[in-house]
C-alpha positions as CSV (number, residue, x, y, z in Angstrom):
1,M,213.4,107.3,-47.7
2,S,216.8,108.7,-46.9
3,S,219.0,106.8,-44.6
4,S,222.2,107.6,-42.8
5,R,223.8,104.2,-43.5
6,R,227.0,103.8,-45.4
7,P,226.3,103.6,-49.2
8,I,226.8,100.6,-51.5
9,Y,230.2,100.9,-53.2
10,T,230.0,100.4,-57.0
11,N,232.7,99.9,-59.6
12,P,231.2,100.6,-63.0
13,S,234.5,99.6,-64.8
14,A,234.2,96.0,-63.4
15,S,231.5,95.2,-66.0
16,T,234.1,95.4,-68.8
17,Q,236.8,93.5,-67.0
18,T,237.8,89.9,-67.9
19,S,239.8,87.3,-66.1
20,S,241.2,83.8,-66.6
21,F,239.9,80.9,-64.6
22,P,242.3,78.1,-65.1
23,S,241.3,74.5,-64.9
24,V,243.3,73.1,-62.0
25,E,244.7,69.6,-62.8
26,G,243.6,67.0,-60.4
27,L,241.3,69.2,-58.4
28,S,238.0,67.7,-59.3
29,K,239.4,64.1,-59.0
30,F,240.8,65.0,-55.6
31,H,237.5,66.3,-54.2
32,T,235.4,63.6,-55.7
33,S,237.7,61.0,-54.1
34,L,237.1,62.3,-50.6
35,P,234.8,60.3,-48.3
36,G,231.2,61.5,-48.6
37,Y,231.6,63.8,-51.5
38,T,228.5,64.9,-53.3
39,P,227.7,68.3,-55.0
40,T,225.8,70.6,-52.6
41,P,222.3,71.6,-53.6
42,L,221.4,74.7,-55.7
43,T,218.0,75.6,-54.3
44,Y,215.4,77.7,-56.2
45,L,213.7,80.7,-54.4
46,P,210.8,81.6,-56.6
47,S,209.0,83.7,-54.1
48,L,212.1,85.9,-53.5
49,A,212.6,86.2,-57.3
50,R,209.0,87.5,-57.7
51,E,209.4,89.9,-54.7
52,L,212.6,91.4,-56.1
53,G,211.5,91.4,-59.7
54,V,214.2,89.2,-61.2
55,R,214.0,86.1,-63.4
56,A,215.4,83.6,-60.9
57,I,217.3,83.3,-57.6
58,Y,219.2,80.2,-56.5
59,V,221.0,79.5,-53.2
60,K,224.2,77.4,-53.3
61,D,223.7,75.7,-49.9
62,E,227.0,74.8,-48.2
63,S,225.5,73.8,-44.9
64,N,226.8,70.2,-45.4
65,R,230.0,69.9,-47.4
66,L,231.9,66.7,-46.9
67,G,230.3,66.2,-43.5
68,L,231.3,69.7,-42.3
69,P,228.9,72.7,-42.0
70,S,230.8,75.0,-44.3
71,F,232.4,75.4,-47.8
72,K,235.8,76.0,-46.1
73,V,236.7,72.3,-46.4
74,L,237.0,72.6,-50.2
75,G,239.8,75.1,-50.0
76,A,241.4,73.7,-46.8
77,S,241.5,70.1,-48.1
78,W,243.1,71.1,-51.4
79,G,245.5,73.5,-49.7
80,T,246.6,70.9,-47.2
81,F,247.0,68.3,-49.9
82,R,249.1,70.5,-52.1
83,A,251.2,71.8,-49.1
84,V,251.9,68.4,-47.8
85,A,252.7,67.0,-51.3
86,S,255.1,69.9,-51.9
87,F,256.8,69.5,-48.5
88,L,257.3,65.7,-49.1
89,F,258.0,66.0,-52.8
90,L,255.1,63.8,-53.6
91,P,253.2,63.8,-57.0
92,L,249.6,65.0,-57.1
93,T,248.5,61.5,-58.0
94,V,249.4,60.3,-54.6
95,S,246.6,58.7,-52.5
96,L,245.6,60.2,-49.1
97,E,246.6,56.9,-47.5
98,E,250.1,57.0,-48.9
99,M,250.4,60.7,-48.1
100,G,249.4,60.0,-44.5
101,I,252.0,57.4,-44.1
102,R,254.8,59.6,-45.4
103,A,253.6,62.6,-43.4
104,R,253.6,60.6,-40.2
105,E,257.1,59.4,-40.9
106,K,258.3,63.0,-41.4
107,G,256.5,64.4,-38.4
108,V,254.3,66.8,-40.4
109,V,252.2,69.1,-38.1
110,L,249.4,71.3,-39.6
111,F,248.9,74.8,-38.2
112,A,246.1,77.3,-38.9
113,A,244.4,80.3,-37.3
114,T,240.6,80.4,-37.5
115,K,237.3,82.1,-36.6
116,G,235.9,78.5,-36.7
117,N,235.2,76.7,-40.0
118,H,238.6,77.0,-41.7
119,G,240.4,75.6,-38.6
120,R,237.9,72.8,-38.3
121,A,238.4,71.9,-42.0
122,V,242.2,71.9,-41.6
123,A,241.8,69.7,-38.5
124,S,239.6,67.3,-40.4
125,M,242.3,66.9,-43.1
126,G,244.8,66.3,-40.3
127,R,242.5,63.5,-38.9
128,M,242.2,62.0,-42.4
129,L,245.9,61.9,-42.8
130,G,246.5,60.8,-39.2
131,I,248.8,63.7,-38.4
132,E,248.8,66.3,-35.7
133,S,247.1,69.7,-36.2
134,R,247.3,72.8,-34.0
135,I,244.6,75.4,-34.5
136,Y,245.0,78.9,-33.1
137,V,241.8,80.7,-32.0
138,S,241.1,84.0,-30.2
139,E,240.2,83.9,-26.5
140,S,236.8,85.4,-27.4
141,M,235.8,82.3,-29.4
142,D,232.8,80.5,-27.8
143,L,233.4,77.1,-26.2
144,P,231.1,75.1,-28.6
145,T,233.2,76.2,-31.6
146,K,236.4,75.3,-29.8
147,E,234.9,71.8,-29.0
148,R,233.9,71.2,-32.6
149,I,237.5,71.9,-33.7
150,R,238.8,69.6,-31.0
151,S,236.3,66.9,-32.1
152,E,238.4,66.6,-35.3
153,G,241.4,65.6,-33.2
154,A,243.1,69.0,-33.2
155,E,244.9,70.8,-30.4
156,V,243.2,74.1,-29.9
157,V,245.6,76.9,-28.9
158,V,243.8,79.9,-27.4
159,F,245.6,83.1,-28.3
160,D,245.3,86.4,-26.4
161,G,244.6,88.6,-29.4
162,D,242.4,89.0,-32.5
163,Y,242.2,86.9,-35.6
164,D,244.9,88.8,-37.5
165,Q,247.3,88.4,-34.6
166,A,246.5,84.7,-34.3
167,V,247.4,84.3,-38.0
168,L,250.8,85.8,-37.3
169,E,251.4,83.7,-34.2
170,A,250.4,80.5,-36.1
171,L,252.9,81.4,-38.9
172,K,255.7,82.1,-36.4
173,V,255.3,78.9,-34.5
174,S,254.8,76.8,-37.7
175,R,258.3,78.0,-38.8
176,E,259.8,77.0,-35.5
177,V,258.5,73.5,-35.4
178,E,260.2,70.9,-37.6
179,G,257.7,69.6,-40.1
180,G,255.3,72.5,-39.3
181,L,253.1,73.6,-42.2
182,L,250.8,76.7,-42.0
183,I,247.5,76.1,-43.9
184,Q,246.1,79.6,-44.0
185,D,243.7,81.3,-46.4
186,T,245.2,84.7,-45.6
187,A,248.1,85.7,-47.8
188,L,251.0,87.5,-46.2
189,D,254.3,88.9,-47.5
190,G,256.4,85.8,-48.2
191,Y,253.4,83.5,-47.6
192,E,251.3,83.3,-50.7
193,E,251.6,79.8,-52.2
194,V,249.2,78.0,-49.8
195,P,246.5,80.7,-49.9
196,A,246.6,80.5,-53.7
197,W,246.0,76.7,-53.5
198,I,243.2,77.2,-51.1
199,V,241.6,79.6,-53.6
200,E,242.0,77.0,-56.2
201,G,240.1,74.6,-54.0
202,Y,236.9,76.6,-54.2
203,G,236.9,76.1,-57.9
204,T,235.0,72.9,-57.4
205,M,232.1,74.9,-56.1
206,M,232.1,77.1,-59.2
207,G,232.2,74.0,-61.4
208,E,229.2,72.6,-59.6
209,I,227.2,75.8,-60.0
210,K,228.0,76.0,-63.7
211,S,226.9,72.4,-64.2
212,Q,223.8,72.7,-62.1
213,L,222.6,75.8,-63.9
214,A,223.4,74.2,-67.3
215,Q,221.0,71.3,-66.5
216,M,218.3,74.0,-66.3
217,D,219.5,75.7,-69.4
218,L,220.4,78.8,-67.4
219,K,223.5,81.0,-66.9
220,A,224.2,83.2,-63.9
221,T,224.2,86.9,-64.4
222,V,224.8,87.9,-60.8
223,M,226.7,86.1,-58.0
224,V,226.7,87.3,-54.4
225,T,229.6,86.1,-52.2
226,P,230.5,86.7,-48.6
227,V,233.9,88.2,-47.9
228,G,236.2,87.5,-45.0
229,V,239.8,87.6,-46.0
230,G,238.6,87.3,-49.6
231,S,239.8,83.8,-50.7
232,L,236.3,82.6,-51.7
233,A,235.5,86.0,-53.2
234,N,238.7,85.8,-55.3
235,T,237.6,82.5,-56.7
236,V,234.1,83.8,-57.4
237,A,235.3,87.1,-59.0
238,T,237.8,85.4,-61.3
239,F,235.3,82.7,-62.3
240,C,232.5,85.2,-63.0
241,K,234.7,87.4,-65.1
242,S,236.0,84.5,-67.1
243,R,232.5,83.7,-68.5
244,E,231.7,84.6,-72.1
245,H,229.1,87.0,-70.8
246,G,230.6,88.4,-67.7
247,V,228.7,87.8,-64.4
248,S,228.3,90.7,-62.0
249,V,230.1,90.1,-58.7
250,I,228.5,91.4,-55.5
251,A,230.6,91.2,-52.3
252,V,229.0,91.3,-48.9
253,E,230.6,92.0,-45.5
254,P,229.4,92.8,-42.0
255,D,229.1,96.6,-41.3
256,T,231.6,96.1,-38.5
257,A,234.2,94.2,-40.5
258,A,234.2,95.8,-43.9
259,C,237.9,95.5,-44.7
260,L,237.2,95.0,-48.5
261,Q,235.0,98.0,-48.8
262,E,237.3,100.3,-46.8
263,S,240.2,99.2,-49.1
264,L,238.1,99.8,-52.2
265,L,237.2,103.3,-51.0
266,A,240.9,104.0,-50.1
267,G,242.1,102.6,-53.4
268,E,244.7,100.5,-51.7
269,L,244.8,97.5,-49.3
270,T,243.8,99.0,-45.9
271,P,243.7,97.0,-42.7
272,I,241.0,98.0,-40.3
273,E,240.0,97.3,-36.7
274,T,236.8,95.3,-36.5
275,S,234.2,95.1,-33.8
276,Y,231.5,92.6,-32.8
277,T,229.4,90.7,-35.3
278,I,227.4,87.5,-35.3
279,M,229.0,86.8,-38.8
280,D,232.1,85.4,-37.0
281,G,233.7,83.9,-40.1
282,M,233.7,87.3,-41.8
283,N,235.2,89.2,-38.9
284,C,238.5,89.9,-40.6
285,G,240.4,93.1,-40.6
286,T,242.7,92.5,-43.6
287,V,242.0,91.3,-47.2
288,S,244.4,88.7,-48.4
289,T,247.2,90.2,-50.5
290,T,246.5,87.4,-53.1
291,A,242.9,88.3,-53.4
292,W,243.1,92.1,-53.3
293,P,244.2,92.9,-56.9
294,N,241.5,90.8,-58.4
295,L,238.8,92.0,-56.0
296,Q,239.7,95.7,-56.6
297,R,239.4,95.2,-60.3
298,L,236.5,92.7,-60.7
299,V,234.0,93.3,-57.9
300,D,231.0,95.2,-59.3
301,A,229.5,96.2,-55.9
302,S,230.5,96.0,-52.3
303,V,227.5,95.8,-49.9
304,T,227.6,95.8,-46.1
305,V,224.9,94.4,-43.9
306,S,224.0,94.6,-40.2
307,C,223.8,91.6,-37.9
308,Y,220.1,92.2,-37.7
309,E,219.7,92.0,-41.5
310,S,221.7,88.8,-41.5
311,H,219.5,87.3,-38.8
312,Q,216.4,88.2,-40.7
313,A,217.8,86.5,-43.7
314,V,218.6,83.3,-41.6
315,Q,214.9,83.2,-40.7
316,Y,213.7,83.8,-44.3
317,L,215.9,81.0,-45.6
318,A,214.7,78.7,-42.9
319,E,211.1,79.2,-44.1
320,S,212.4,77.9,-47.5
321,S,214.0,74.9,-45.9
322,I,217.5,76.2,-46.3
323,T,219.5,76.0,-43.1
324,A,222.1,78.7,-42.9
325,G,224.2,80.5,-40.3
326,P,224.6,84.3,-40.3
327,C,227.6,84.2,-42.7
328,G,225.7,82.1,-45.2
329,A,222.5,84.3,-45.0
330,A,224.5,87.5,-45.5
331,S,224.3,87.0,-49.3
332,T,220.5,87.1,-49.1
333,A,220.6,90.2,-46.9
334,A,222.9,91.9,-49.4
335,L,220.6,91.0,-52.3
336,R,217.6,92.5,-50.5
337,R,219.5,95.7,-49.8
338,L,220.7,95.9,-53.4
339,A,217.2,95.5,-54.7
340,A,215.8,98.0,-52.2
341,E,218.3,100.6,-53.4
342,S,217.3,100.0,-57.1
343,S,220.6,98.8,-58.3
344,S,221.2,98.7,-62.0
345,L,222.9,95.4,-61.5
346,L,219.5,93.7,-61.1
347,T,217.0,93.5,-64.0
348,K,213.9,91.5,-64.8
349,D,216.2,89.1,-66.7
350,S,218.7,88.5,-63.9
351,V,219.6,85.0,-62.7
352,V,221.1,85.4,-59.3
353,V,223.2,82.9,-57.4
354,L,223.6,83.4,-53.6
355,L,226.4,81.7,-51.9
356,S,225.3,80.4,-48.5
357,T,228.6,79.5,-47.0
358,E,227.8,77.9,-43.6
359,G,225.2,75.8,-41.8
360,P,223.1,76.8,-38.8
361,R,224.7,77.6,-35.5
362,D,223.8,79.3,-32.2
363,Y,224.3,83.1,-31.9
364,P,222.9,85.9,-29.8
365,I,219.8,87.5,-31.4
366,P,220.9,90.9,-32.5
367,L,219.1,94.3,-32.2
368,D,218.2,96.5,-35.2
369,V,220.7,99.3,-35.8
370,S,218.7,101.1,-38.5
371,A,216.9,103.5,-36.1
372,D,217.9,107.1,-36.9
373,D,215.4,108.9,-34.7
374,A,215.8,109.8,-31.0
375,V,212.6,108.0,-29.9
376,G,213.5,104.7,-31.7
377,L,217.0,104.8,-30.4
378,T,215.9,105.5,-26.9
379,S,213.7,102.4,-27.0
380,V,216.5,100.2,-28.3
381,L,219.1,101.5,-25.8
382,T,216.7,101.1,-22.9
383,S,216.0,97.5,-23.8
384,I,219.7,96.7,-23.3
385,N,220.7,95.8,-19.7
386,S,223.7,98.0,-18.9
387,S,223.3,98.2,-15.1
388,N,226.5,99.2,-13.3
389,P,228.2,96.2,-11.7
390,T,230.1,98.1,-9.0
391,L,227.3,100.4,-7.8
392,S,225.1,98.2,-5.7
393,L,224.9,94.8,-4.1
394,T,222.8,93.6,-7.1
395,D,224.8,92.1,-9.9
396,G,225.1,94.5,-12.8
397,A,225.5,93.5,-16.5
398,G,228.1,96.1,-17.3
399,E,228.5,98.0,-20.6
400,T,229.8,95.4,-23.0
401,Q,226.5,94.7,-24.8
402,I,225.5,98.3,-25.2
403,S,229.0,99.2,-26.4
404,D,228.8,96.4,-29.0
405,Y,225.5,97.8,-30.2
406,L,226.8,101.3,-30.4
407,Q,229.9,100.3,-32.4
408,S,227.5,98.4,-34.7
409,W,225.3,101.5,-35.0
410,F,228.3,103.7,-35.9
411,A,229.7,101.1,-38.4
412,H,226.2,100.8,-40.1
413,R,226.7,104.4,-41.0
414,G,230.3,104.3,-41.9
415,I,231.2,106.4,-38.9
416,A,234.5,105.6,-37.3
417,S,234.4,104.4,-33.7
418,N,236.9,103.6,-31.0
419,R,236.6,101.4,-28.0
420,V,238.4,102.4,-24.7
421,E,238.4,99.6,-22.1
422,T,241.0,99.9,-19.4
423,I,239.0,97.6,-17.1
424,P,237.6,94.4,-18.8
425,G,233.9,94.5,-19.1
426,R,233.7,98.3,-18.6
427,P,234.1,99.7,-22.2
428,S,233.3,103.2,-23.5
429,V,232.8,103.9,-27.2
430,I,233.7,107.1,-29.1
431,G,232.1,107.7,-32.5
432,V,233.5,110.5,-34.7
433,L,231.7,112.1,-37.6
434,K,234.7,113.6,-39.3
435,G,234.8,117.2,-40.6
436,T,237.5,118.6,-42.9
437,G,239.6,119.5,-39.9
438,E,239.2,123.3,-40.4
439,G,236.5,123.9,-37.8
440,K,235.6,123.5,-34.1
441,S,234.9,120.1,-32.7
442,L,231.9,119.4,-30.5
443,M,231.5,116.5,-28.1
444,F,228.3,114.9,-26.8
445,N,229.2,113.0,-23.6
446,G,226.5,110.5,-22.4
447,H,226.8,107.7,-19.9
448,I,225.6,104.2,-20.9
449,D,225.4,102.6,-17.5
450,T,222.3,102.6,-15.3
451,V,221.6,102.1,-11.7
452,S,220.4,98.6,-10.5
453,L,217.3,97.1,-12.2
454,A,216.2,95.5,-8.8
455,S,214.4,98.6,-7.6
456,Y,212.3,98.9,-10.8
457,E,208.6,97.9,-10.2
458,K,207.7,96.4,-13.6
459,D,209.8,95.6,-16.7
460,P,213.0,97.7,-16.4
461,L,214.0,96.8,-20.0
462,S,210.7,97.4,-21.8
463,G,211.7,100.4,-23.9
464,T,208.1,100.7,-24.9
465,T,206.1,103.9,-25.5
466,D,203.0,104.6,-23.4
467,M,201.1,107.5,-21.9
468,R,202.0,109.1,-18.5
469,D,200.5,112.3,-17.2
470,G,198.9,112.9,-20.5
471,K,202.2,112.7,-22.4
472,Q,203.7,110.0,-24.6
473,V,206.8,108.6,-23.0
474,V,209.4,105.9,-23.4
475,L,209.5,103.6,-20.3
476,G,212.4,101.7,-18.7
477,R,215.4,101.9,-16.5
478,G,217.8,104.5,-17.9
479,S,215.3,105.9,-20.5
480,L,215.7,109.3,-18.7
481,D,219.0,108.8,-17.0
482,M,220.4,109.0,-19.6
483,K,219.9,106.8,-22.7
484,G,217.3,109.3,-24.0
485,G,219.8,112.1,-23.9
486,L,222.5,110.0,-25.6
487,A,219.9,108.9,-28.2
488,T,219.1,112.6,-29.1
489,A,222.8,113.2,-29.8
490,L,223.1,110.0,-31.9
491,A,220.0,111.0,-33.8
492,A,221.3,114.5,-34.5
493,V,224.5,112.9,-35.9
494,A,222.4,110.6,-38.1
495,T,220.3,113.6,-39.3
496,T,223.4,115.5,-40.1
497,K,224.8,112.6,-42.1
498,I,221.5,112.1,-44.0
499,D,221.4,115.8,-45.0
500,D,225.1,115.5,-46.0
501,S,225.7,118.8,-44.4
502,P,229.3,119.9,-44.9
503,L,231.2,120.1,-41.6
504,R,234.6,121.6,-40.9
505,G,234.8,120.4,-37.4
506,D,234.4,116.9,-35.9
507,V,231.3,115.7,-34.0
508,I,232.3,113.3,-31.2
509,I,229.9,111.0,-29.4
510,A,231.5,109.8,-26.2
511,A,229.3,107.0,-24.8
512,V,230.9,106.4,-21.5
513,S,230.8,103.8,-18.8
514,D,230.4,104.0,-15.0
515,E,229.2,107.5,-14.5
516,E,226.7,106.3,-11.9
517,D,229.7,105.2,-9.7
518,A,233.3,106.3,-10.3
519,S,233.1,107.9,-13.8
520,Q,235.6,105.4,-15.1
521,G,234.6,106.0,-18.7
522,T,235.0,109.7,-18.9
523,R,238.3,109.5,-17.0
524,D,239.4,106.8,-19.5
525,I,238.6,108.8,-22.6
526,L,240.3,111.9,-21.2
527,A,243.4,109.9,-20.3
528,A,243.4,108.5,-23.8
529,G,243.6,112.0,-25.2
530,W,240.1,112.7,-26.4
531,R,239.4,116.4,-26.5
532,A,236.9,118.9,-28.1
533,D,236.4,122.6,-28.3
534,A,233.2,122.3,-26.4
535,A,230.9,119.6,-24.9
536,V,227.2,119.0,-24.2
537,V,226.3,116.5,-21.6
538,P,222.6,115.5,-22.2
539,E,221.8,114.5,-18.7
540,P,218.1,115.0,-17.8
541,T,217.7,118.8,-17.0
542,S,214.0,119.2,-18.2
543,E,215.4,121.2,-21.1
544,V,217.1,123.8,-18.8
545,I,220.7,124.7,-19.7
546,A,222.8,123.8,-16.6
547,H,226.1,125.7,-16.4
548,A,227.1,124.8,-12.9
549,H,226.9,122.1,-10.3
550,K,228.6,121.2,-7.1
551,G,231.4,118.7,-6.7
552,F,231.9,116.2,-3.9
553,V,234.5,114.7,-1.6
554,W,234.0,111.6,0.4
555,V,236.2,111.5,3.6
556,E,236.6,108.7,6.1
557,V,237.6,109.5,9.6
558,D,238.7,106.8,12.1
559,I,238.1,107.7,15.8
560,L,240.3,105.3,17.8
561,G,239.6,103.7,21.2
562,V,240.9,100.7,23.2
563,A,239.1,97.4,23.0
564,A,238.2,95.9,26.4
565,H,235.6,93.9,28.2
566,G,232.5,96.0,29.0
567,S,233.3,95.6,32.7
568,N,236.8,97.0,32.3
569,H,236.0,100.8,32.5
570,I,239.6,101.6,33.5
571,G,241.3,99.8,30.5
572,G,238.6,100.4,27.8
573,V,238.3,103.6,25.7
574,D,235.0,104.0,23.8
575,A,235.7,105.0,20.2
576,I,232.0,105.5,19.4
577,L,231.5,107.8,22.4
578,H,234.5,109.9,21.4
579,A,233.1,110.0,17.9
580,G,230.3,112.1,19.3
581,R,232.8,114.8,20.1
582,F,233.8,114.8,16.5
583,L,230.3,114.9,15.2
584,G,229.5,117.9,17.4
585,A,232.6,119.8,16.1
586,L,231.6,118.8,12.6
587,E,228.2,120.4,13.1
588,D,229.9,123.7,14.2
589,Y,232.3,123.5,11.2
590,Q,229.4,123.1,8.8
591,I,228.1,126.6,9.3
592,R,231.5,128.1,8.3
593,L,231.6,126.3,4.8
594,P,232.0,128.7,1.8
595,V,229.1,130.1,-0.2
596,D,229.2,130.4,-4.0
597,D,227.3,133.2,-5.8
598,V,225.6,130.7,-8.2
599,L,225.7,127.3,-6.4
600,G,224.9,128.6,-2.9
601,P,226.5,127.1,0.2
602,A,228.8,124.1,0.3
603,T,227.3,121.4,2.5
604,L,228.3,118.2,4.3
605,H,226.5,115.3,5.8
606,C,227.6,112.1,7.6
607,G,226.6,109.3,5.2
608,L,227.9,106.2,7.1
609,I,229.0,105.4,10.7
610,Q,230.5,102.0,11.6
611,G,232.0,100.8,14.9
612,G,232.1,98.1,17.5
613,E,232.0,94.4,17.5
614,E,229.4,93.5,20.1
615,A,227.5,95.2,22.9
616,S,229.6,93.8,25.7
617,S,232.9,95.2,24.5
618,Y,234.4,98.7,24.3
619,P,234.8,99.6,20.6
620,A,238.4,100.1,19.3
621,K,237.4,102.1,16.3
622,C,234.5,104.1,14.9
623,T,234.6,105.1,11.2
624,I,232.6,108.0,10.0
625,T,232.1,108.7,6.3
626,V,231.4,112.4,5.5
627,E,230.3,113.6,2.1
628,F,231.1,117.2,1.3
629,R,229.2,118.8,-1.6
630,T,231.7,121.4,-2.7
631,V,231.8,124.7,-4.5
632,P,234.7,126.2,-6.6
633,G,237.6,127.0,-4.3
634,Q,237.2,123.9,-2.2
635,T,239.7,121.1,-2.8
636,E,240.3,117.7,-1.4
637,E,243.5,119.1,0.3
638,S,241.7,122.0,1.9
639,I,239.0,119.8,3.3
640,L,241.4,117.3,4.7
641,H,243.5,120.1,6.2
642,D,240.4,121.5,7.9
643,L,239.3,118.2,9.3
644,Q,242.8,117.4,10.6
645,N,242.9,120.7,12.5
646,L,239.4,120.1,13.9
647,L,240.5,116.7,15.2
648,L,243.6,118.2,16.8
649,D,241.6,120.9,18.5
650,I,239.4,118.1,20.1
651,Q,242.5,116.2,21.2
652,K,243.9,119.3,22.9
653,E,240.8,119.4,25.1
654,N,240.8,115.6,25.8
655,S,244.1,113.8,25.9
656,K,242.4,110.3,25.5
657,F,240.9,111.4,22.1
658,E,242.8,109.5,19.4
659,F,242.3,109.4,15.6
660,A,243.8,108.4,12.4
661,A,244.6,110.9,9.7
662,P,241.4,111.7,7.6
663,R,241.5,110.1,4.1
664,A,239.6,111.0,1.0
665,T,238.1,108.0,-0.8
666,L,236.5,109.7,-3.8
667,T,236.8,113.3,-5.1
668,R,235.0,115.0,-8.0
669,P,235.4,118.7,-8.8
670,A,232.7,121.3,-8.9
671,H,231.6,122.6,-12.4
672,K,230.9,126.2,-13.3
673,I,231.2,128.2,-16.5
674,D,229.9,131.7,-17.1
675,A,226.2,132.0,-17.8
676,D,227.1,134.2,-20.8
677,H,229.7,131.8,-22.2
678,P,229.5,131.6,-26.1
679,L,228.6,127.9,-26.0
680,I,225.6,128.7,-23.8
681,K,224.5,131.6,-26.0
682,Q,224.8,129.4,-29.2
683,L,222.9,126.5,-27.6
684,A,220.1,128.8,-26.4
685,D,219.8,130.4,-29.8
686,C,219.6,127.0,-31.5
687,T,216.9,125.9,-29.0
688,A,214.9,129.1,-29.7
689,A,215.2,128.6,-33.4
690,T,213.9,125.0,-33.0
691,V,211.2,125.3,-30.4
692,G,210.4,129.0,-30.4
693,S,211.8,130.1,-27.0
694,K,215.1,130.2,-25.2
695,P,215.7,127.9,-22.3
696,E,216.5,129.0,-18.7
697,V,220.2,128.9,-17.7
698,Q,220.8,127.8,-14.1
699,S,222.7,125.5,-11.8
700,V,221.6,121.9,-11.0
701,P,221.9,120.0,-7.7
702,F,223.3,116.8,-9.0
703,W,226.9,116.0,-10.1
704,C,227.8,114.7,-13.6
705,D,230.8,114.2,-15.9
706,A,230.6,117.8,-17.2
707,A,232.9,118.7,-14.3
708,L,235.6,116.3,-15.5
709,L,235.4,117.7,-19.0
710,S,235.7,121.3,-17.8
711,E,238.6,120.3,-15.6
712,A,240.3,118.9,-18.7
713,G,239.8,122.3,-20.5
714,I,236.7,121.4,-22.4
715,P,233.9,124.0,-21.8
716,A,230.8,121.9,-21.0
717,V,227.1,122.5,-20.4
718,V,224.4,120.1,-19.3
719,F,221.2,120.1,-21.3
720,G,218.9,117.1,-21.6
721,P,215.3,115.9,-21.8
722,S,212.3,116.0,-19.5
723,G,210.9,112.9,-17.7
724,H,210.2,111.3,-14.4
725,G,211.5,108.6,-12.0
726,L,215.3,109.0,-11.8
727,H,216.5,105.9,-10.0
728,G,212.9,105.3,-9.0
729,K,210.4,102.4,-9.3
730,E,209.3,103.6,-12.7
731,E,211.2,105.8,-15.1
732,W,210.3,107.5,-18.3
733,V,211.4,110.2,-20.8
734,E,209.0,112.4,-22.7
735,V,208.8,111.7,-26.5
736,E,208.2,115.3,-27.5
737,S,211.2,116.4,-25.4
738,L,213.4,113.9,-27.2
739,E,212.2,115.2,-30.6
740,R,212.8,118.8,-29.6
741,L,216.4,118.0,-28.4
742,Q,217.1,116.1,-31.6
743,G,216.2,119.2,-33.6
744,T,218.2,121.5,-31.3
745,F,221.3,119.3,-31.4
746,T,221.2,119.0,-35.2
747,R,221.1,122.7,-35.5
748,L,223.9,123.1,-33.0
749,I,226.1,120.7,-34.9
750,R,225.5,122.5,-38.1
751,E,226.3,125.9,-36.6
752,F,229.2,125.0,-34.2
753,C,231.0,122.7,-36.6
754,A,230.2,124.3,-39.9
């Protein structure tokens, strides 16, 4: 079955490549001398071999290497040993005890940046040598991981930046500290010797695998290795291609951190921006400069996997008594994908070695990102709590989790995404399916926040399908408003990618935060410069094309009095009583508000009134909040001007009437484009071609972000699914409506951007 996911990268020329894998003097002796050394197990998986139709599959289980839950200590220990020996001019025959004494005398301090296991391994070596170590970590690292590094005696330095920035900071500080040594597996310009030693250290693992297979009279034909910065993969690749009968090298990365695959596709070392993954140790944006030339030449296939696939592999390995974390299980996930896509690298005679690089650890259970259809996507998105934290008194979750999911969904398909987060915890995500640049761009703008879950009667995060009013529906808070609409746009993009339809213009999916309150997300992306030739906002319109809606202005008016005891009728002035004069004048003003030929009359209502402290006192202030629902031509300035004049007229009639200048607290423009606009005609034609009839074109009573888009010069229409229960105790979106919209939007993309 066709899929929209990014393809496996293959390098046919790698099968003919060869490499040298030098025997490193003293390496084996060094590792075997470390306390607790024993070869890690190579575990047979007969059931998986039968399932995938290969001769044998083995897992190199690195869940306990020298007392640490990762292979990293092999490279970190040798890299540290070599770096300290070089710094102190010591021979490689020196004992750890003697090295520790000399290192303490010279004030040696070890530095490293880490996602977890490498830094802990460096800290462990520091503890063995009795010297100080400082490990730089990102502020996003979880507390248990930091504590495990501290348990090795290290100072953990929390850095405000990502992993790659932490590496640069650790390098900078290590050069400023007398006796400072950076032990890093990432090679940089001018810093390549230590990373090369770390790569050498992993040779011990390769030697173990060779020996363990030889005992069974077997030779590997395929080896699958995780890739972060590429140090381990470099060792694996050079080892595999040094064998008499070359071993195929399969590299695996997270969808969201595929720096090797992006470099392979570009044909040159290409740094990338990564996003969330449970495979923390592989969340790297740059391949090591030492590893890159070898990986470019020697890797036979580059496979990316989702967090969900890695999680499934963790569970599968656990059933076979292999304890692995997500990074370790990624190799199993990659092999499953390789087999599912009928790779020529796997045959009935294949002997496969999977490198499981880490032991078990806690991580959030991920959601599946494989859904390409609108109904499946609506179910998943609805199951994510993205309630708006500033909208109501009930605590909201915010948009972080759903943004992480969307970035993973885009990355799974090789679609570029950008995160805009001007307010922490309130991100928006923009995914871009690139065209050639010669056509018109189309934006789908959908908000990812919902109203509070507290008012929902049953399970607000169910996302399940059921029957309502004789129709199949998806249930849950936000299913209709508006995760269903956003899902139809995502599904249309996925369908377009599956069909490999040539596009000249870009398709932009703007999944924005905070529409239910202050529209922070759409304002953020516009401020960041995102634009398109046209936009569709798939808010729920029951499949009616909405070309206009009113705007709104919230105005606060303070009517002032004089506070006094209730018995002091001479000194006290009643602000609440005087507010009545304003309310009466406001009622008269209301009938003079303008009328639009499409939207009808502008309106106002008093939404809030607050005043007084207690019944026995004259109130000093009464504040009235008025909401104006506006039509084109009305502005914040014109409304404030009118209210100021209205208040002055009252004051002329009553000298004791006092007030503060009216102030607007929130303003949103009205939205209106011509009913015969080309975008509307094209959307109507696409709908007719998909469902057999053209939709109605009319205005809608609610406000949405289409107004902000139009104000920014992007012609926008509102067109979304049918359902029931907006902001209500039960909410649902109709399945057939989602399917119709997916078809319509797919056709619109092809025609508008072709």
